[in-house]
N, C-alpha and C positions, 0 to 999 in steps of 0.2 A: 319674880321668877315667873317665866311663862308656863302656862298650863294649857294643853290642847285637848279638846274632846272630839273623838271621831266616832260617828255613828255609822255602822255597817247595816244598812237596811235589808240587804239580802240574807246575811247570816244572822241578823237581829241580835247584835251585840254592840256594846259601847266600850271604847278604850280611852283611858286618860294617859296622856304623856306628859312628863315633866322632868326636870333636872337635865337641861340641855347640855350638850358637850359638842366640840368640833366634829365629832363623828356621828352625831345623832343623840337621841334621848337615852339617858342611863336608866330611867324608871318608866315603867308603865303597868297598868292595871286594866284587865278586860273582864267584863261580866256580861252575861246574856240579858237581854231585855227581861224585865220582871224583877231582877235583883237590884238592890241599891249599890250605887257606885260611890266610894269615898273619893271626893275631889280634894286633892292635897292643898296645903297652904300655898298662896296667901288666902285662898277661898275657904278651905277647910270646912266642908259640909258633906252631908250624905245626899246624893242625887237619886230621887225615885225614878226608875226608868220604866215603870209599868205602863206609862202612857205612849211609849215609843213603838208598840207593836204595830206592824203593818196590817191594815184591815183588809180582809178578803172580800170578794164581791158580795157574799152573803151577809156581811157586816161583822162576822166573827173574826177575831184577831188570829192570824195564822199561828199555829203552834199552841194555841190556848184551847183546852177542851170546852165543849159546850157545857153550860151550867144546867 
């Protein structure tokens, strides 16, 4: 079964699409970067999305407070 992952770098979120049908995908799940995304079978694992943040010019990830 195909599983597609789409990263939206502007909104900083990732979506998994699976369970295709003639009219599109029946199932999808979206999380913001920084949260883990459950990738469905046949892969069946948790994807850590914390490394997907877009880096700002100052080196800080956008949307992530300074430590």
